Chimera marker file (.cmm) of the C-alpha trace (Angstrom):
<marker_set name="trace">
<marker id="1" x="-12.359" y="42.193" z="-144.063" r="1" g="1" b="0" radius="0.5"/>
<marker id="2" x="-11.207" y="44.150" z="-147.090" r="1" g="1" b="0" radius="0.5"/>
<marker id="3" x="-7.844" y="45.238" z="-145.683" r="1" g="1" b="0" radius="0.5"/>
<marker id="4" x="-5.280" y="42.437" z="-145.457" r="1" g="1" b="0" radius="0.5"/>
<marker id="5" x="-4.037" y="41.807" z="-141.884" r="1" g="1" b="0" radius="0.5"/>
<marker id="6" x="-6.294" y="44.507" z="-140.429" r="1" g="1" b="0" radius="0.5"/>
<marker id="7" x="-6.707" y="42.327" z="-137.349" r="1" g="1" b="0" radius="0.5"/>
<marker id="8" x="-3.002" y="42.837" z="-136.621" r="1" g="1" b="0" radius="0.5"/>
<marker id="9" x="-3.274" y="46.635" z="-136.693" r="1" g="1" b="0" radius="0.5"/>
<marker id="10" x="-4.330" y="48.819" z="-133.786" r="1" g="1" b="0" radius="0.5"/>
<marker id="11" x="-6.932" y="51.174" z="-135.188" r="1" g="1" b="0" radius="0.5"/>
<marker id="12" x="-7.010" y="54.469" z="-133.308" r="1" g="1" b="0" radius="0.5"/>
<marker id="13" x="-9.520" y="57.298" z="-133.457" r="1" g="1" b="0" radius="0.5"/>
<marker id="14" x="-8.714" y="60.991" z="-132.979" r="1" g="1" b="0" radius="0.5"/>
<marker id="15" x="-11.877" y="63.108" z="-132.883" r="1" g="1" b="0" radius="0.5"/>
<marker id="16" x="-12.198" y="66.860" z="-132.609" r="1" g="1" b="0" radius="0.5"/>
<marker id="17" x="-15.186" y="68.406" z="-130.861" r="1" g="1" b="0" radius="0.5"/>
<marker id="18" x="-16.143" y="70.929" z="-133.546" r="1" g="1" b="0" radius="0.5"/>
<marker id="19" x="-19.768" y="69.755" z="-133.515" r="1" g="1" b="0" radius="0.5"/>
<marker id="20" x="-19.855" y="68.616" z="-129.885" r="1" g="1" b="0" radius="0.5"/>
<marker id="21" x="-19.666" y="64.956" z="-130.875" r="1" g="1" b="0" radius="0.5"/>
<marker id="22" x="-16.069" y="63.946" z="-130.153" r="1" g="1" b="0" radius="0.5"/>
<marker id="23" x="-16.893" y="61.647" z="-127.239" r="1" g="1" b="0" radius="0.5"/>
<marker id="24" x="-19.898" y="60.081" z="-128.947" r="1" g="1" b="0" radius="0.5"/>
<marker id="25" x="-17.966" y="59.506" z="-132.159" r="1" g="1" b="0" radius="0.5"/>
<marker id="26" x="-15.012" y="58.051" z="-130.254" r="1" g="1" b="0" radius="0.5"/>
<marker id="27" x="-17.217" y="55.621" z="-128.335" r="1" g="1" b="0" radius="0.5"/>
<marker id="28" x="-18.964" y="54.688" z="-131.563" r="1" g="1" b="0" radius="0.5"/>
<marker id="29" x="-15.577" y="53.993" z="-133.138" r="1" g="1" b="0" radius="0.5"/>
<marker id="30" x="-14.574" y="51.483" z="-130.448" r="1" g="1" b="0" radius="0.5"/>
<marker id="31" x="-17.940" y="49.781" z="-130.807" r="1" g="1" b="0" radius="0.5"/>
<marker id="32" x="-17.088" y="49.382" z="-134.499" r="1" g="1" b="0" radius="0.5"/>
<marker id="33" x="-13.626" y="47.934" z="-133.913" r="1" g="1" b="0" radius="0.5"/>
<marker id="34" x="-11.221" y="50.751" z="-133.094" r="1" g="1" b="0" radius="0.5"/>
<marker id="35" x="-8.949" y="49.685" z="-130.245" r="1" g="1" b="0" radius="0.5"/>
<marker id="36" x="-7.656" y="53.046" z="-129.077" r="1" g="1" b="0" radius="0.5"/>
<marker id="37" x="-9.162" y="56.474" z="-128.409" r="1" g="1" b="0" radius="0.5"/>
<marker id="38" x="-6.877" y="59.493" z="-128.497" r="1" g="1" b="0" radius="0.5"/>
<marker id="39" x="-8.254" y="62.032" z="-126.051" r="1" g="1" b="0" radius="0.5"/>
<marker id="40" x="-7.144" y="64.835" z="-123.770" r="1" g="1" b="0" radius="0.5"/>
<marker id="41" x="-7.892" y="65.920" z="-120.226" r="1" g="1" b="0" radius="0.5"/>
<marker id="42" x="-10.692" y="68.493" z="-120.258" r="1" g="1" b="0" radius="0.5"/>
<marker id="43" x="-10.944" y="67.992" z="-124.020" r="1" g="1" b="0" radius="0.5"/>
<marker id="44" x="-8.112" y="70.456" z="-124.621" r="1" g="1" b="0" radius="0.5"/>
<marker id="45" x="-7.056" y="70.820" z="-128.225" r="1" g="1" b="0" radius="0.5"/>
<marker id="46" x="-7.152" y="72.995" z="-131.279" r="1" g="1" b="0" radius="0.5"/>
<marker id="47" x="-10.357" y="74.561" z="-132.578" r="1" g="1" b="0" radius="0.5"/>
<marker id="48" x="-13.208" y="73.300" z="-130.356" r="1" g="1" b="0" radius="0.5"/>
<marker id="49" x="-10.982" y="70.779" z="-128.605" r="1" g="1" b="0" radius="0.5"/>
<marker id="50" x="-10.622" y="67.020" z="-128.651" r="1" g="1" b="0" radius="0.5"/>
<marker id="51" x="-12.440" y="64.091" z="-127.139" r="1" g="1" b="0" radius="0.5"/>
<marker id="52" x="-12.400" y="64.527" z="-123.339" r="1" g="1" b="0" radius="0.5"/>
<marker id="53" x="-10.655" y="61.753" z="-121.422" r="1" g="1" b="0" radius="0.5"/>
<marker id="54" x="-12.914" y="62.138" z="-118.381" r="1" g="1" b="0" radius="0.5"/>
<marker id="55" x="-16.038" y="61.663" z="-120.505" r="1" g="1" b="0" radius="0.5"/>
<marker id="56" x="-14.716" y="58.492" z="-122.123" r="1" g="1" b="0" radius="0.5"/>
<marker id="57" x="-13.570" y="57.031" z="-118.796" r="1" g="1" b="0" radius="0.5"/>
<marker id="58" x="-16.886" y="57.671" z="-117.074" r="1" g="1" b="0" radius="0.5"/>
<marker id="59" x="-18.902" y="56.400" z="-120.045" r="1" g="1" b="0" radius="0.5"/>
<marker id="60" x="-16.942" y="53.141" z="-119.973" r="1" g="1" b="0" radius="0.5"/>
<marker id="61" x="-17.317" y="52.881" z="-116.185" r="1" g="1" b="0" radius="0.5"/>
<marker id="62" x="-21.023" y="53.706" z="-116.002" r="1" g="1" b="0" radius="0.5"/>
<marker id="63" x="-22.424" y="52.221" z="-119.229" r="1" g="1" b="0" radius="0.5"/>
<marker id="64" x="-21.192" y="48.648" z="-119.085" r="1" g="1" b="0" radius="0.5"/>
<marker id="65" x="-24.576" y="47.603" z="-120.485" r="1" g="1" b="0" radius="0.5"/>
<marker id="66" x="-23.760" y="49.429" z="-123.710" r="1" g="1" b="0" radius="0.5"/>
<marker id="67" x="-19.956" y="49.292" z="-123.743" r="1" g="1" b="0" radius="0.5"/>
<marker id="68" x="-19.546" y="45.595" z="-122.963" r="1" g="1" b="0" radius="0.5"/>
<marker id="69" x="-15.988" y="44.339" z="-122.804" r="1" g="1" b="0" radius="0.5"/>
<marker id="70" x="-14.345" y="47.761" z="-122.690" r="1" g="1" b="0" radius="0.5"/>
<marker id="71" x="-12.246" y="48.862" z="-119.752" r="1" g="1" b="0" radius="0.5"/>
<marker id="72" x="-9.774" y="51.436" z="-118.576" r="1" g="1" b="0" radius="0.5"/>
<marker id="73" x="-7.269" y="51.322" z="-115.752" r="1" g="1" b="0" radius="0.5"/>
<marker id="74" x="-7.657" y="55.041" z="-115.105" r="1" g="1" b="0" radius="0.5"/>
<marker id="75" x="-8.562" y="55.688" z="-111.478" r="1" g="1" b="0" radius="0.5"/>
<marker id="76" x="-11.817" y="57.664" z="-111.416" r="1" g="1" b="0" radius="0.5"/>
<marker id="77" x="-11.070" y="59.165" z="-108.006" r="1" g="1" b="0" radius="0.5"/>
<marker id="78" x="-8.240" y="61.179" z="-109.609" r="1" g="1" b="0" radius="0.5"/>
<marker id="79" x="-10.219" y="62.655" z="-112.504" r="1" g="1" b="0" radius="0.5"/>
<marker id="80" x="-11.427" y="65.838" z="-110.809" r="1" g="1" b="0" radius="0.5"/>
<marker id="81" x="-8.065" y="66.620" z="-109.215" r="1" g="1" b="0" radius="0.5"/>
<marker id="82" x="-6.258" y="66.001" z="-112.511" r="1" g="1" b="0" radius="0.5"/>
<marker id="83" x="-8.751" y="68.159" z="-114.398" r="1" g="1" b="0" radius="0.5"/>
<marker id="84" x="-8.188" y="71.052" z="-111.987" r="1" g="1" b="0" radius="0.5"/>
<marker id="85" x="-4.405" y="70.646" z="-112.214" r="1" g="1" b="0" radius="0.5"/>
<marker id="86" x="-4.483" y="70.736" z="-116.027" r="1" g="1" b="0" radius="0.5"/>
<marker id="87" x="-6.771" y="73.764" z="-115.872" r="1" g="1" b="0" radius="0.5"/>
<marker id="88" x="-4.332" y="75.589" z="-113.594" r="1" g="1" b="0" radius="0.5"/>
<marker id="89" x="-1.261" y="74.672" z="-115.666" r="1" g="1" b="0" radius="0.5"/>
<marker id="90" x="-2.839" y="75.647" z="-118.991" r="1" g="1" b="0" radius="0.5"/>
<marker id="91" x="-4.741" y="78.652" z="-117.626" r="1" g="1" b="0" radius="0.5"/>
<marker id="92" x="-7.861" y="77.256" z="-119.322" r="1" g="1" b="0" radius="0.5"/>
<marker id="93" x="-10.875" y="77.451" z="-117.033" r="1" g="1" b="0" radius="0.5"/>
<marker id="94" x="-13.293" y="74.537" z="-116.776" r="1" g="1" b="0" radius="0.5"/>
<marker id="95" x="-16.783" y="75.623" z="-117.859" r="1" g="1" b="0" radius="0.5"/>
<marker id="96" x="-19.283" y="75.122" z="-115.030" r="1" g="1" b="0" radius="0.5"/>
<marker id="97" x="-21.478" y="73.057" z="-117.365" r="1" g="1" b="0" radius="0.5"/>
<marker id="98" x="-18.618" y="70.781" z="-118.526" r="1" g="1" b="0" radius="0.5"/>
<marker id="99" x="-19.631" y="67.123" z="-118.300" r="1" g="1" b="0" radius="0.5"/>
<marker id="100" x="-18.048" y="65.154" z="-115.431" r="1" g="1" b="0" radius="0.5"/>
<marker id="101" x="-15.692" y="67.874" z="-114.127" r="1" g="1" b="0" radius="0.5"/>
<marker id="102" x="-17.710" y="71.102" z="-114.318" r="1" g="1" b="0" radius="0.5"/>
<marker id="103" x="-18.941" y="72.563" z="-111.033" r="1" g="1" b="0" radius="0.5"/>
<marker id="104" x="-22.571" y="72.154" z="-112.151" r="1" g="1" b="0" radius="0.5"/>
<marker id="105" x="-22.174" y="68.643" z="-113.572" r="1" g="1" b="0" radius="0.5"/>
<marker id="106" x="-23.875" y="66.939" z="-110.644" r="1" g="1" b="0" radius="0.5"/>
<marker id="107" x="-25.839" y="69.827" z="-109.131" r="1" g="1" b="0" radius="0.5"/>
<marker id="108" x="-29.608" y="70.165" z="-108.955" r="1" g="1" b="0" radius="0.5"/>
<marker id="109" x="-31.344" y="73.482" z="-108.447" r="1" g="1" b="0" radius="0.5"/>
<marker id="110" x="-35.079" y="73.125" z="-109.022" r="1" g="1" b="0" radius="0.5"/>
<marker id="111" x="-37.925" y="70.941" z="-110.169" r="1" g="1" b="0" radius="0.5"/>
<marker id="112" x="-38.271" y="67.209" z="-109.843" r="1" g="1" b="0" radius="0.5"/>
<marker id="113" x="-34.499" y="66.664" z="-109.605" r="1" g="1" b="0" radius="0.5"/>
<marker id="114" x="-34.296" y="68.882" z="-106.531" r="1" g="1" b="0" radius="0.5"/>
<marker id="115" x="-37.307" y="67.140" z="-104.994" r="1" g="1" b="0" radius="0.5"/>
<marker id="116" x="-35.451" y="63.831" z="-105.360" r="1" g="1" b="0" radius="0.5"/>
<marker id="117" x="-32.326" y="65.230" z="-103.698" r="1" g="1" b="0" radius="0.5"/>
<marker id="118" x="-34.277" y="66.599" z="-100.732" r="1" g="1" b="0" radius="0.5"/>
<link id1="1" id2="2" r="1" g="1" b="0" radius="0.2"/>
<link id1="2" id2="3" r="1" g="1" b="0" radius="0.2"/>
<link id1="3" id2="4" r="1" g="1" b="0" radius="0.2"/>
<link id1="4" id2="5" r="1" g="1" b="0" radius="0.2"/>
<link id1="5" id2="6" r="1" g="1" b="0" radius="0.2"/>
<link id1="6" id2="7" r="1" g="1" b="0" radius="0.2"/>
<link id1="7" id2="8" r="1" g="1" b="0" radius="0.2"/>
<link id1="8" id2="9" r="1" g="1" b="0" radius="0.2"/>
<link id1="9" id2="10" r="1" g="1" b="0" radius="0.2"/>
<link id1="10" id2="11" r="1" g="1" b="0" radius="0.2"/>
<link id1="11" id2="12" r="1" g="1" b="0" radius="0.2"/>
<link id1="12" id2="13" r="1" g="1" b="0" radius="0.2"/>
<link id1="13" id2="14" r="1" g="1" b="0" radius="0.2"/>
<link id1="14" id2="15" r="1" g="1" b="0" radius="0.2"/>
<link id1="15" id2="16" r="1" g="1" b="0" radius="0.2"/>
<link id1="16" id2="17" r="1" g="1" b="0" radius="0.2"/>
<link id1="17" id2="18" r="1" g="1" b="0" radius="0.2"/>
<link id1="18" id2="19" r="1" g="1" b="0" radius="0.2"/>
<link id1="19" id2="20" r="1" g="1" b="0" radius="0.2"/>
<link id1="20" id2="21" r="1" g="1" b="0" radius="0.2"/>
<link id1="21" id2="22" r="1" g="1" b="0" radius="0.2"/>
<link id1="22" id2="23" r="1" g="1" b="0" radius="0.2"/>
<link id1="23" id2="24" r="1" g="1" b="0" radius="0.2"/>
<link id1="24" id2="25" r="1" g="1" b="0" radius="0.2"/>
<link id1="25" id2="26" r="1" g="1" b="0" radius="0.2"/>
<link id1="26" id2="27" r="1" g="1" b="0" radius="0.2"/>
<link id1="27" id2="28" r="1" g="1" b="0" radius="0.2"/>
<link id1="28" id2="29" r="1" g="1" b="0" radius="0.2"/>
<link id1="29" id2="30" r="1" g="1" b="0" radius="0.2"/>
<link id1="30" id2="31" r="1" g="1" b="0" radius="0.2"/>
<link id1="31" id2="32" r="1" g="1" b="0" radius="0.2"/>
<link id1="32" id2="33" r="1" g="1" b="0" radius="0.2"/>
<link id1="33" id2="34" r="1" g="1" b="0" radius="0.2"/>
<link id1="34" id2="35" r="1" g="1" b="0" radius="0.2"/>
<link id1="35" id2="36" r="1" g="1" b="0" radius="0.2"/>
<link id1="36" id2="37" r="1" g="1" b="0" radius="0.2"/>
<link id1="37" id2="38" r="1" g="1" b="0" radius="0.2"/>
<link id1="38" id2="39" r="1" g="1" b="0" radius="0.2"/>
<link id1="39" id2="40" r="1" g="1" b="0" radius="0.2"/>
<link id1="40" id2="41" r="1" g="1" b="0" radius="0.2"/>
<link id1="41" id2="42" r="1" g="1" b="0" radius="0.2"/>
<link id1="42" id2="43" r="1" g="1" b="0" radius="0.2"/>
<link id1="43" id2="44" r="1" g="1" b="0" radius="0.2"/>
<link id1="44" id2="45" r="1" g="1" b="0" radius="0.2"/>
<link id1="45" id2="46" r="1" g="1" b="0" radius="0.2"/>
<link id1="46" id2="47" r="1" g="1" b="0" radius="0.2"/>
<link id1="47" id2="48" r="1" g="1" b="0" radius="0.2"/>
<link id1="48" id2="49" r="1" g="1" b="0" radius="0.2"/>
<link id1="49" id2="50" r="1" g="1" b="0" radius="0.2"/>
<link id1="50" id2="51" r="1" g="1" b="0" radius="0.2"/>
<link id1="51" id2="52" r="1" g="1" b="0" radius="0.2"/>
<link id1="52" id2="53" r="1" g="1" b="0" radius="0.2"/>
<link id1="53" id2="54" r="1" g="1" b="0" radius="0.2"/>
<link id1="54" id2="55" r="1" g="1" b="0" radius="0.2"/>
<link id1="55" id2="56" r="1" g="1" b="0" radius="0.2"/>
<link id1="56" id2="57" r="1" g="1" b="0" radius="0.2"/>
<link id1="57" id2="58" r="1" g="1" b="0" radius="0.2"/>
<link id1="58" id2="59" r="1" g="1" b="0" radius="0.2"/>
<link id1="59" id2="60" r="1" g="1" b="0" radius="0.2"/>
<link id1="60" id2="61" r="1" g="1" b="0" radius="0.2"/>
<link id1="61" id2="62" r="1" g="1" b="0" radius="0.2"/>
<link id1="62" id2="63" r="1" g="1" b="0" radius="0.2"/>
<link id1="63" id2="64" r="1" g="1" b="0" radius="0.2"/>
<link id1="64" id2="65" r="1" g="1" b="0" radius="0.2"/>
<link id1="65" id2="66" r="1" g="1" b="0" radius="0.2"/>
<link id1="66" id2="67" r="1" g="1" b="0" radius="0.2"/>
<link id1="67" id2="68" r="1" g="1" b="0" radius="0.2"/>
<link id1="68" id2="69" r="1" g="1" b="0" radius="0.2"/>
<link id1="69" id2="70" r="1" g="1" b="0" radius="0.2"/>
<link id1="70" id2="71" r="1" g="1" b="0" radius="0.2"/>
<link id1="71" id2="72" r="1" g="1" b="0" radius="0.2"/>
<link id1="72" id2="73" r="1" g="1" b="0" radius="0.2"/>
<link id1="73" id2="74" r="1" g="1" b="0" radius="0.2"/>
<link id1="74" id2="75" r="1" g="1" b="0" radius="0.2"/>
<link id1="75" id2="76" r="1" g="1" b="0" radius="0.2"/>
<link id1="76" id2="77" r="1" g="1" b="0" radius="0.2"/>
<link id1="77" id2="78" r="1" g="1" b="0" radius="0.2"/>
<link id1="78" id2="79" r="1" g="1" b="0" radius="0.2"/>
<link id1="79" id2="80" r="1" g="1" b="0" radius="0.2"/>
<link id1="80" id2="81" r="1" g="1" b="0" radius="0.2"/>
<link id1="81" id2="82" r="1" g="1" b="0" radius="0.2"/>
<link id1="82" id2="83" r="1" g="1" b="0" radius="0.2"/>
<link id1="83" id2="84" r="1" g="1" b="0" radius="0.2"/>
<link id1="84" id2="85" r="1" g="1" b="0" radius="0.2"/>
<link id1="85" id2="86" r="1" g="1" b="0" radius="0.2"/>
<link id1="86" id2="87" r="1" g="1" b="0" radius="0.2"/>
<link id1="87" id2="88" r="1" g="1" b="0" radius="0.2"/>
<link id1="88" id2="89" r="1" g="1" b="0" radius="0.2"/>
<link id1="89" id2="90" r="1" g="1" b="0" radius="0.2"/>
<link id1="90" id2="91" r="1" g="1" b="0" radius="0.2"/>
<link id1="91" id2="92" r="1" g="1" b="0" radius="0.2"/>
<link id1="92" id2="93" r="1" g="1" b="0" radius="0.2"/>
<link id1="93" id2="94" r="1" g="1" b="0" radius="0.2"/>
<link id1="94" id2="95" r="1" g="1" b="0" radius="0.2"/>
<link id1="95" id2="96" r="1" g="1" b="0" radius="0.2"/>
<link id1="96" id2="97" r="1" g="1" b="0" radius="0.2"/>
<link id1="97" id2="98" r="1" g="1" b="0" radius="0.2"/>
<link id1="98" id2="99" r="1" g="1" b="0" radius="0.2"/>
<link id1="99" id2="100" r="1" g="1" b="0" radius="0.2"/>
<link id1="100" id2="101" r="1" g="1" b="0" radius="0.2"/>
<link id1="101" id2="102" r="1" g="1" b="0" radius="0.2"/>
<link id1="102" id2="103" r="1" g="1" b="0" radius="0.2"/>
<link id1="103" id2="104" r="1" g="1" b="0" radius="0.2"/>
<link id1="104" id2="105" r="1" g="1" b="0" radius="0.2"/>
<link id1="105" id2="106" r="1" g="1" b="0" radius="0.2"/>
<link id1="106" id2="107" r="1" g="1" b="0" radius="0.2"/>
<link id1="107" id2="108" r="1" g="1" b="0" radius="0.2"/>
<link id1="108" id2="109" r="1" g="1" b="0" radius="0.2"/>
<link id1="109" id2="110" r="1" g="1" b="0" radius="0.2"/>
<link id1="110" id2="111" r="1" g="1" b="0" radius="0.2"/>
<link id1="111" id2="112" r="1" g="1" b="0" radius="0.2"/>
<link id1="112" id2="113" r="1" g="1" b="0" radius="0.2"/>
<link id1="113" id2="114" r="1" g="1" b="0" radius="0.2"/>
<link id1="114" id2="115" r="1" g="1" b="0" radius="0.2"/>
<link id1="115" id2="116" r="1" g="1" b="0" radius="0.2"/>
<link id1="116" id2="117" r="1" g="1" b="0" radius="0.2"/>
<link id1="117" id2="118" r="1" g="1" b="0" radius="0.2"/>
</marker_set>
């Protein structure tokens, strides 16, 4: 309200992951009016990286209750393949614990989670 014609501008957010909060901060920004998130596949970027595209896409797809009215045309079925391709091209391995694309992201090994899988 305090910036003239702000409604005509596209506000973009570009978060780094130095404190592990790039995705959360980016999603918070769109909830507060930003219209664009700048992110990278696998969160690649300087220092601790940038907001990870795959995390934003899956948050928008799976949390419609919280992220009402937001959408992306990115095809989820291509995320893993694209992540692996970028990893190979950049020679940057994907940590096994990386959200969405890490090899352990959807695995269960013990406890109540494993009981539910069995």
